[in-house]
C-alpha positions in Angstrom: -40.0 -250.7 112.3 -39.2 -249.2 108.8 -38.7 -251.8 106.6 -36.1 -249.8 104.4 -34.9 -246.2 104.3 -33.9 -244.4 101.5 -31.4 -241.6 101.9 -32.1 -238.5 100.0 -28.3 -237.3 100.2 -25.0 -237.8 99.5 -21.3 -237.8 101.2 -20.1 -238.5 104.7 -23.8 -238.0 106.2 -25.5 -240.6 103.7 -22.8 -243.2 104.9 -23.4 -242.0 108.6 -27.3 -242.6 108.1 -26.7 -246.1 105.9 -24.6 -247.2 108.9 -26.7 -246.6 111.8 -30.2 -248.0 109.7 -28.0 -251.5 109.1 -27.1 -251.4 112.9 -30.8 -251.3 113.3 -31.3 -254.1 110.8 -33.3 -251.6 108.1 -32.8 -252.1 104.5 -31.2 -248.9 102.9 -31.5 -247.4 99.5 -28.8 -244.8 98.1 -29.7 -242.2 95.5 -27.0 -240.6 93.7 -25.9 -238.2 91.0 -24.0 -239.1 87.8 -20.9 -237.6 89.6 -21.3 -239.5 92.8 -21.5 -243.2 90.9 -18.4 -244.1 93.1 -19.5 -242.5 96.1 -19.1 -244.7 99.4 -22.5 -244.3 100.2 -23.5 -246.1 96.7 -21.5 -249.1 97.6 -22.4 -249.4 101.3 -26.3 -249.3 100.9 -28.5 -252.3 99.9 -29.9 -250.8 96.8 -29.0 -247.6 94.9 -30.5 -245.5 92.1 -29.0 -242.6 89.8 -31.4 -239.5 89.8 -29.9 -237.4 87.6 -27.1 -235.3 86.3 -24.3 -233.7 88.2 -25.9 -230.6 89.4 -27.8 -230.8 92.5 -31.1 -229.2 90.8 -31.1 -232.1 88.5 -30.4 -234.9 91.4 -30.7 -234.1 95.0 -33.2 -231.3 95.3 -35.2 -233.3 92.3 -38.4 -234.3 94.5 -39.9 -236.2 91.8 -37.3 -238.3 90.9 -36.6 -239.1 94.8 -40.0 -239.9 95.4 -40.0 -242.3 92.2 -37.0 -244.1 93.4 -38.5 -244.7 96.8 -41.8 -246.1 95.1 -39.5 -248.4 92.5 -37.6 -249.6 95.8 -40.4 -249.9 98.3 -39.0 -247.6 100.6 -41.5 -246.7 103.6 -39.4 -243.8 104.8 -36.6 -241.1 103.5 -34.1 -239.8 105.6 -33.1 -236.2 104.1 -29.5 -235.8 106.2 -28.7 -232.2 106.2 -28.9 -229.6 103.4 -30.7 -230.0 99.9 -34.2 -230.8 101.0 -33.8 -231.5 104.9 -35.9 -228.4 105.8 -38.0 -228.4 102.6 -41.9 -228.0 103.5 -43.0 -229.4 100.4 -40.7 -232.4 100.3 -42.3 -233.0 103.7 -45.8 -232.7 102.6 -45.1 -234.8 99.7 -43.7 -237.7 101.4 -46.9 -237.6 103.6 -49.1 -237.7 100.5 -47.2 -240.9 98.9 -47.4 -242.7 102.6 -43.5 -242.4 103.4 -42.5 -241.4 106.5 -40.3 -238.2 106.2 -37.4 -238.8 109.1 -37.7 -235.2 110.4 -39.9 -232.6 112.4 -43.8 -232.7 111.5 -44.1 -229.9 108.7 -45.6 -227.5 110.9 -42.3 -227.6 113.0 -40.3 -226.8 109.8 -42.9 -223.9 108.6 -42.1 -222.4 112.4 -38.6 -222.7 112.3 -37.2 -223.2 109.2 -38.2 -219.6 108.1 -35.8 -217.6 110.4 -38.0 -214.2 110.7 -40.7 -216.7 112.2 -38.6 -218.3 114.3 -37.4 -215.2 116.0 -41.5 -214.4 116.6 -41.9 -217.9 118.1 -38.7 -217.2 120.6 -40.3 -213.8 121.4 -43.5 -215.5 122.1 -41.6 -218.3 124.7 -39.4 -215.5 126.2 -36.1 -216.8 124.8 -33.5 -214.1 124.7 -32.8 -212.7 121.1 -31.2 -209.6 119.8 -33.6 -206.6 118.4 -34.5 -207.4 115.1 -37.2 -207.3 112.4 -39.4 -209.4 110.2 -38.9 -209.9 106.4 -37.8 -206.5 104.8 -38.2 -205.9 101.1 -36.2 -202.9 100.4 -32.9 -201.5 102.0 -35.0 -197.9 102.6 -37.5 -199.7 104.7 -34.5 -201.3 106.5 -32.3 -198.0 107.1 -35.5 -196.5 108.5 -36.5 -199.3 111.1 -32.2 -199.3 111.7 -31.9 -196.1 112.5 -35.4 -195.6 114.6 -35.1 -199.0 116.7 -31.9 -200.9 116.3 -28.5 -199.2 115.4 -25.4 -200.2 113.4 -23.9 -202.7 113.2 -26.6 -205.2 111.9 -26.4 -208.6 110.2 -28.5 -209.0 107.3 -29.7 -212.7 107.0 -31.7 -215.0 104.6 -34.7 -216.3 106.2 -34.4 -219.5 104.4 -30.7 -219.3 105.0 -28.1 -221.9 106.1 -24.4 -222.5 105.9 -23.6 -219.3 105.8 -25.1 -218.2 102.7 -27.4 -214.8 102.4 -25.6 -213.4 105.7 -23.9 -209.8 105.4 -22.7 -207.3 108.2 -23.5 -203.6 107.7 -22.1 -201.1 109.6 -23.7 -198.2 108.1 -26.4 -197.0 105.4 -24.1 -197.2 102.4 -23.0 -200.6 103.4 -26.9 -201.8 104.1 -27.6 -200.7 100.7 -25.2 -202.7 98.9 -25.0 -205.6 101.2 -28.6 -206.3 101.2 -28.8 -206.9 97.8 -25.8 -209.0 97.6 -27.7 -210.9 100.4 -30.8 -211.1 98.6 -29.4 -212.3 95.6 -27.2 -214.9 97.0 -30.2 -216.2 99.0 -32.4 -216.4 96.1 -29.7 -218.3 94.0 -29.1 -220.9 97.0 -32.4 -221.2 98.4 -35.2 -220.0 95.9 -36.1 -217.3 98.2 -34.8 -213.9 98.2 -36.3 -213.2 101.6 -34.0 -211.3 104.3 -34.3 -209.8 107.6 -32.6 -207.8 109.9 -30.8 -208.2 113.5 -28.7 -206.5 115.5 -25.1 -207.7 115.2 -23.2 -209.2 118.2 -19.6 -208.5 117.7 -17.0 -211.1 118.6 -19.5 -213.5 120.0 -19.4 -217.2 120.9 -21.5 -219.4 118.5 -23.0 -222.2 121.0 -25.7 -224.5 120.0 -27.9 -226.8 121.9 -28.7 -230.2 120.8 -32.5 -231.0 121.3 -34.5 -234.4 120.6 -38.3 -234.5 121.1 -40.5 -237.3 120.3 -44.3 -237.6 119.2 -46.0 -237.7 122.9 -44.7 -234.1 123.8 -41.3 -235.4 125.6 -38.6 -232.8 124.8 -34.9 -232.9 126.0 -31.5 -231.4 125.2 -28.2 -233.5 124.9 -25.8 -230.3 126.2 -24.1 -227.8 123.9 -21.2 -227.5 121.2 -19.0 -224.7 120.8 -18.9 -223.9 116.9 -17.1 -220.6 117.1 -13.9 -221.7 114.7 -15.7 -220.7 111.5 -14.7 -218.8 108.4 -17.4 -216.3 106.5 -20.0 -218.5 108.9 -18.5 -221.7 107.8 -17.7 -223.8 110.7 -14.0 -225.6 110.6 -13.7 -226.9 114.2 -16.5 -227.8 116.9 -16.1 -228.6 120.4 -18.4 -230.3 123.2 -18.9 -229.3 125.7 -18.0 -225.3 125.8 -15.6 -225.1 128.4 -16.0 -221.3 128.9 -19.6 -221.6 130.0 -20.7 -220.9 133.6 -22.8 -223.9 134.9 -25.7 -221.2 135.3 -25.7 -220.1 131.8 -25.2 -223.6 130.4 -28.5 -224.5 132.5 -30.5 -221.7 131.2 -29.5 -221.9 127.6 -30.5 -225.8 127.5 -33.9 -224.7 129.4 -34.5 -221.9 126.9 -34.0 -224.6 124.2 -36.1 -227.4 125.6 -38.9 -224.5 126.3 -38.9 -222.9 122.8 -39.0 -226.6 121.2 -41.8 -227.7 123.2 -43.9 -224.8 122.1 -44.0 -225.7 118.6 -44.6 -229.7 119.4 -41.1 -230.8 118.1 -40.7 -234.2 117.3 -37.4 -235.1 116.0 -33.6 -234.3 116.5 -32.7 -230.4 116.0 -30.5 -227.7 116.8 -31.2 -224.5 118.5 -28.0 -221.9 118.1 -27.1 -219.0 120.3 -24.9 -216.3 120.4 -23.2 -215.6 123.3 -21.5 -212.4 124.1 -18.4 -211.2 126.3 -20.6 -210.9 129.3 -22.2 -214.6 128.9 -25.4 -213.1 127.8 -26.7 -215.2 125.3 -29.3 -214.7 122.2 -31.2 -216.9 120.1 -30.2 -216.9 116.4 -32.1 -220.0 114.7 -33.0 -223.4 114.9 -32.0 -226.0 112.5 -34.9 -228.6 112.3 -32.6 -231.4 110.9 -29.4 -233.2 111.8 -26.3 -231.3 112.2 -23.0 -231.9 110.8 -21.2 -231.7 114.1 -23.8 -234.3 116.1 -20.5 -236.5 116.2 -19.3 -234.7 119.4 -22.2 -235.0 121.3 -22.4 -238.6 120.6 -19.2 -239.0 121.8 -19.6 -236.7 125.3 -23.4 -238.5 125.8 -22.8 -241.6 124.5 -25.9 -241.7 122.5 -26.5 -242.4 118.9 -28.7 -239.5 117.6 -29.1 -240.7 114.1 -30.6 -244.1 115.7 -32.6 -241.8 117.9 -34.0 -239.8 115.1 -35.3 -243.1 113.4 -36.7 -244.6 116.2 -38.8 -241.3 117.1 -39.9 -241.2 113.3 -41.1 -244.8 113.9 -43.4 -243.6 116.5 -41.1 -244.5 119.7 -41.4 -242.6 122.8 -37.9 -241.4 124.2 -36.5 -243.8 126.8 -34.3 -241.4 128.4 -35.3 -238.0 130.5 -33.1 -234.9 130.9 -31.5 -236.4 134.3 -30.5 -239.3 132.5 -28.3 -237.0 130.0 -24.5 -236.6 131.6 -21.6 -235.3 129.7 -18.5 -237.0 130.1 -14.9 -235.8 128.5 -14.5 -233.7 125.6 -14.8 -234.3 122.1 -13.6 -231.8 118.9 -14.4 -232.2 115.2 -12.2 -230.9 112.5 -13.8 -230.8 108.9 -11.3 -231.7 106.5 -12.0 -230.2 103.4 -10.2 -230.5 99.7 -9.3 -226.8 99.6 -6.2 -224.5 99.3 -6.0 -222.4 102.5 -3.0 -220.6 101.0 -5.5 -219.4 98.5 -8.5 -218.1 100.1 -9.6 -221.5 100.9 -10.2 -222.4 97.0 -11.7 -225.8 96.3 -9.0 -228.2 95.2 -11.2 -230.9 93.2 -9.5 -234.1 92.2 -8.6 -237.8 92.6 -7.2 -238.9 96.0 -4.2 -240.6 94.9 -3.2 -241.7 98.3 -5.6 -241.7 101.4 -4.6 -243.1 105.0 -6.9 -242.4 107.5 -5.7 -242.0 111.3 -6.7 -244.3 113.9 -6.1 -245.4 117.7 -8.4 -245.1 120.8 -10.5 -242.1 120.7 -10.4 -241.5 117.1 -13.3 -241.5 114.6 -13.8 -240.6 110.8 -16.8 -239.9 109.0 -16.3 -239.9 105.2 -17.7 -241.0 102.0 -13.9 -241.0 100.4 -11.3 -243.7 99.8 -7.8 -243.9 97.9 -9.0 -243.5 94.1 -12.1 -241.5 94.9 -12.7 -238.3 93.1 -13.6 -235.1 95.1 -16.1 -233.7 92.7 -16.2 -229.9 91.7 -19.8 -229.9 91.9 -20.6 -230.3 95.5 -19.2 -229.0 98.7 -15.6 -230.0 99.3 -15.6 -231.8 102.6 -13.6 -235.2 102.5 -14.3 -236.1 105.9 -15.1 -235.3 109.6 -12.3 -236.0 112.0 -13.3 -236.4 115.4 -11.5 -237.3 118.8 -12.6 -238.0 122.3 -10.6 -237.7 125.4 -11.3 -237.1 129.1 -10.3 -233.6 129.1 -10.0 -230.7 126.9 -6.3 -230.7 126.8 -5.9 -234.5 126.3 -8.3 -234.2 123.1 -6.3 -231.4 121.5 -3.3 -233.5 121.9 -4.9 -236.5 120.5 -6.4 -234.4 117.5 -2.9 -233.1 116.8 -1.9 -236.6 116.9 -4.7 -237.7 114.6 -4.0 -234.9 112.0 -0.3 -235.6 111.8 -1.0 -239.2 110.9 -3.5 -238.0 108.3 -2.3 -238.6 104.7 -4.1 -237.3 102.0 -2.6 -236.8 98.3 -4.1 -235.5 95.2 -5.9 -232.5 96.3 -5.0 -229.5 98.9 -6.4 -230.0 102.3 -7.1 -228.3 105.4 -5.1 -230.7 107.6 -2.2 -228.2 107.9 -4.3 -225.3 108.8 -6.1 -227.3 111.4 -2.9 -228.1 113.0 -1.9 -224.6 113.0 -5.1 -223.8 114.9 -4.7 -226.1 117.3 -1.4 -225.2 118.4 -2.4 -221.7 119.0 -2.1 -220.2 122.5 -5.5 -218.4 122.1 -7.3 -221.6 121.0 -5.5 -223.9 123.7 -6.6 -221.2 126.4 -10.3 -221.1 125.0 -10.2 -217.5 124.4 -11.7 -217.7 121.0 -15.0 -215.9 119.2 -16.5 -216.2 115.7 -13.9 -213.7 114.4 -11.0 -215.7 115.9 -9.5 -217.0 112.6 -10.1 -214.1 110.9 -8.0 -212.1 113.6 -5.2 -214.5 113.8 -4.9 -216.6 110.3 -6.9 -215.3 107.4 -6.0 -211.9 106.0 
């Protein structure tokens, strides 16, 4: 068992990891930037070390500072959370070089799936359905030739090292392709230090469904069901549900089997997520794999009764999976709303500031994952998430009612939040009937 885990992240996920480690009787080290000195993860960890200035490049992305913090504190493992260095092959390799366990998949998995173009090729090799697409494309003219010859418009331009909706643009003709490809390359270079993009056929009005997978170091891989993440704005998820109520059982089974087959093909040995698009005919297409923990892992935990972070830690310690696919059963329904400090009446403009009043909801089946508290300052330097509000009940209808009750109890003052926006969505007739897609918010709420 690990003696001490350094958490190379911030915010609610850092708090989540620290809590799981404590329940496993493992000491924890928090690292933080100057801007995060009062964050809850700093207060909860057994030790805390400042690793740099307010910018991510000077702190949470500074590999040398994180490794030094691990060495100084005697940490024998590092959990990267999500974002930042969680899918960075170089960071994983450096951890190995310093005899520090990287709590995530082996570097070969990150290489094969972290690069989206390579992931597509791996999916093809393993008969996982996917849309027509390309490998890495360097110039708009090269892309235009391939699109007109083999794919057809509309297309999605995607950063090969992307995530979080960055480096993604839709093009419906040659002119849009020329403009949006350069924009995607520029954004990808700024966000990931890698401007490479690829092209794939754009599936119009799909649902975004992802499968949670878990693999150990002995070749065992299972999936923990699916999540519906279709309620999103500019490829940023706002509301997630588990399970996806509209999926026919046959399609659900095929998606799970495809995800497991793909993960097994690369000897996947951690927790991860395989994302699909599902069209109006319930045909599904592989989109990408995230070789890390996901923000929305919480709802899968509630419908399976499993602690995914603890599973991830135990696998990294070398333990064999103690559950088989037939042991996984989904009970009830869970919903997560991301509570962000944003002005939803002003194009979701970030609203940093001090939380002058903060009263979180509670009650049976209500969970809050957060690093914030009354008096805490939401920093302008990072993402604007204040918390994740998660509810569970036996049916989707009851879960929606519970979420509406919890949202109405949530009191946050000092910054603008997405609470009222979430309430409007949950009161929408189309949402309640399950007739949504990734365009739902744009078509019904966002002009």
